[in-house]
C-alpha positions as CSV (number, residue, x, y, z in Angstrom):
1,M,17.0,-9.5,-11.4
2,P,18.5,-6.9,-14.7
3,R,18.8,-3.2,-14.1
4,K,16.3,-2.1,-16.4
5,E,13.7,-4.4,-14.9
6,V,14.1,-3.2,-11.3
7,A,14.2,0.2,-12.4
8,T,10.9,-0.2,-14.2
9,V,8.7,-2.1,-11.3
10,V,7.0,0.0,-9.1
11,Q,4.8,-0.6,-6.0
12,I,2.6,2.0,-5.2
13,D,1.7,0.1,-2.1
14,I,5.4,0.4,-0.8
15,P,4.5,4.1,-0.6
16,I,0.4,3.5,0.4
17,A,1.8,1.7,3.5
18,F,4.1,4.3,4.1
19,A,0.7,7.2,3.5
20,V,-0.7,4.6,6.2
21,G,1.9,5.0,8.6
22,Q,1.5,8.6,8.5
23,M,-2.5,8.7,8.2
24,L,-2.6,6.6,11.5
25,A,0.1,9.3,13.3
26,D,-1.9,12.0,12.2
27,A,-5.2,10.2,13.7
28,A,-3.5,10.2,17.0
29,N,-1.8,14.2,16.2
30,Q,-2.9,15.4,19.6
31,Q,-1.5,12.9,21.5
32,L,1.5,12.4,19.9
33,S,1.9,16.1,20.2
34,T,2.6,15.8,23.9
35,G,6.0,13.4,23.5
36,R,4.4,11.4,25.7
37,P,5.4,7.3,25.5
38,E,2.7,6.0,25.5
39,P,0.7,7.6,23.3
40,Y,3.7,7.0,20.5
41,Y,4.4,3.4,21.8
42,R,0.7,2.5,21.2
43,T,-0.2,4.7,17.8
44,L,3.3,2.8,16.3
45,A,1.9,-0.5,17.8
46,I,-1.3,0.1,15.7
47,T,0.2,1.0,12.9
48,N,2.6,-2.4,12.7
49,I,-0.8,-4.7,13.9
50,F,-2.9,-2.8,10.8
51,M,0.1,-3.4,8.6
52,G,0.0,-7.4,9.5
53,L,-3.3,-8.1,9.4
54,F,-4.8,-6.0,6.9
55,F,-2.5,-4.1,4.6
56,A,0.5,-6.3,3.8
57,P,-1.7,-9.5,3.2
58,I,-3.0,-7.8,0.3
59,P,-0.1,-7.0,-1.9
60,I,1.3,-10.3,-0.9
61,Y,-1.8,-12.4,-2.5
62,F,-1.9,-10.3,-5.6
63,L,2.1,-11.0,-5.8
64,V,1.1,-14.5,-5.7
65,D,-1.7,-15.0,-7.5
66,Y,-1.6,-12.2,-9.9
67,F,2.0,-11.6,-10.2
68,G,1.7,-9.8,-13.9
69,W,-0.9,-7.4,-12.7
70,E,0.3,-6.4,-9.2
71,T,4.0,-5.8,-11.2
72,T,1.9,-3.7,-14.1
73,Y,3.7,-6.7,-16.3
74,M,6.7,-4.3,-16.1
75,C,8.5,-7.7,-14.6
76,D,9.6,-11.3,-15.7
77,P,8.6,-13.9,-13.1
78,A,11.1,-15.9,-14.3
79,R,13.9,-13.2,-13.3
80,V,12.5,-12.2,-10.0
81,T,14.9,-13.7,-7.0
82,R,12.8,-16.2,-4.9
83,F,13.4,-13.7,-2.2
84,F,11.1,-10.9,-4.3
85,I,8.1,-11.4,-1.5
86,P,9.9,-11.2,1.6
87,I,12.0,-7.7,0.6
88,V,8.7,-6.0,-0.4
89,L,6.9,-7.6,2.4
90,F,9.7,-6.1,4.5
91,A,9.5,-2.7,2.4
92,L,6.0,-2.5,3.4
93,F,6.6,-2.5,7.1
94,L,9.7,-0.4,6.9
95,A,7.7,2.0,4.9
96,A,4.6,2.3,7.3
97,N,7.1,2.9,9.8
98,L,9.2,5.2,8.2
99,G,5.5,7.0,7.3
100,F,4.6,6.8,11.1
101,W,8.2,8.3,12.2
102,L,7.8,11.3,9.7
103,S,4.6,12.6,11.0
104,N,5.1,12.1,14.2
105,A,8.1,14.2,13.7
106,L,6.5,16.5,11.9
107,I,3.7,16.4,14.8
108,R,5.9,17.1,17.2
109,K,7.4,20.6,15.6
110,G,4.2,21.7,15.2
111,R,3.9,21.0,11.5
112,A,1.6,17.6,10.9
113,G,-0.1,19.8,7.8
114,I,3.0,19.3,5.9
115,G,2.3,15.1,7.3
116,R,-1.3,15.7,5.5
117,V,0.2,17.2,2.5
118,I,2.6,14.3,1.9
119,Y,0.3,11.4,2.1
120,G,-2.7,13.5,0.2
121,L,-0.2,13.4,-2.8
122,I,0.4,9.8,-2.2
123,W,-2.7,9.0,-3.0
124,I,-2.9,11.5,-5.8
125,Y,0.3,9.9,-7.4
126,S,-0.9,6.0,-6.8
127,L,-4.6,6.6,-8.5
128,G,-2.5,8.7,-11.4
129,W,-0.4,5.3,-11.6
130,I,-3.4,3.1,-11.6
131,F,-4.9,5.2,-14.2
132,G,-2.1,6.5,-15.6
133,N,-1.5,2.9,-16.8
134,W,-4.4,2.3,-18.3
135,P,-5.7,-0.4,-19.8
136,R,-2.5,-2.1,-18.6
137,S,-3.8,-2.2,-14.9
138,T,-7.3,-3.5,-16.5
139,R,-5.6,-6.3,-17.9
140,L,-5.0,-10.2,-15.9
141,G,-2.6,-12.6,-17.7
142,T,1.0,-13.2,-17.5
143,Y,4.1,-10.9,-18.4
144,A,4.3,-13.6,-21.6
145,Q,1.3,-13.0,-22.6
146,Y,0.7,-8.9,-22.3
147,H,4.2,-9.0,-24.4
148,T,3.1,-10.9,-27.4
149,A,-0.5,-11.7,-27.1
150,L,-2.2,-9.0,-25.8
151,D,-5.3,-10.0,-27.1
152,T,-5.7,-13.0,-25.0
153,M,-6.2,-11.4,-21.5
154,T,-8.8,-10.9,-19.7
155,R,-10.3,-8.1,-18.3
156,I,-10.3,-7.4,-14.3
157,W,-14.3,-6.9,-14.8
158,E,-14.8,-10.0,-16.9
159,V,-16.4,-12.1,-13.6
160,S,-17.2,-14.7,-15.7
161,K,-13.6,-15.7,-16.4
162,D,-12.1,-14.8,-13.3
163,P,-12.8,-13.8,-10.0
164,F,-10.6,-11.2,-9.7
165,F,-12.9,-7.7,-8.9
166,F,-14.7,-9.3,-6.5
167,I,-11.0,-10.2,-4.4
168,L,-10.0,-6.9,-5.5
169,I,-13.5,-4.9,-3.9
170,A,-12.9,-7.8,-1.0
171,T,-9.5,-6.7,-0.6
172,L,-10.1,-3.0,-0.6
173,V,-13.3,-3.2,2.0
174,I,-10.6,-5.4,4.4
175,F,-8.3,-2.7,4.0
176,G,-10.3,0.6,4.1
177,V,-12.6,-0.2,6.8
178,P,-10.2,-1.5,9.9
179,L,-8.5,2.1,8.9
180,L,-11.3,4.3,9.3
181,L,-12.2,2.2,12.6
182,L,-8.6,2.4,13.6
183,M,-8.3,6.2,12.4
184,K,-11.4,7.0,14.2
185,Y,-10.4,4.9,17.5
186,L,-7.2,6.9,17.8
187,S,-8.5,10.2,17.0
188,H,-11.4,9.4,20.0
189,Q,-8.6,8.8,22.5
190,E,-7.4,11.9,22.0
191,S,-10.4,14.0,23.6
192,H,-9.6,11.6,26.9
C-alpha cells in the first residue's frame, strides 16, 4: 500500500476499541482499585470476550461487505495487502487491551477521572470523524465509484437499494446493549 494511503486511512473502530477497554475497566474501578488479581483478570477476560463476540466482528463485517464505506473511500482495495483484515483484528484487540491497561493504571493511582476524559474525547473524535466526513460517510459504493462516479452511489438511507441502514442499526444494538449490560454487571460486582 502506498505510504500516502496508509496515512489517510483512519479506522475509528480502533480508537473506539481503546475506549471500550477503558470503559469496562472504569465500570469495575472499585474492584480494580484494590489491586487484587482476581478482579483484574476477570475484567480483562470480560473485555476480551466482549471484543471477540460483540465488537470485532462488526468492523470486520464492514471491511468485507462495505470496504469503501468502512475506509471512507480513502483506500483503494486493489492496493491493500491480504493481511489487512487480520492486522485490523489484531489492532482492535490490542487497542482494547491497551485501553484497559491504561484505565487500570489510572484507577490504581486514584486518577480514574483522567481515563474518563480520554474515552470521552475518543467518542467525541469518532462522532466528529463521521459527521466531519459528511456526505462521504453517507455514501455506499466502491472506491472507484467515489472517485469517478459519485452520482451513481447509493445513500445509506436508501433502504430499497441496499439494506445497509438496517445492518448499521443492528450492529449498533449488538455492540451497545451488551456493552451497557457488562458495564452494569461489573459495577454491580463492586458492591459485593
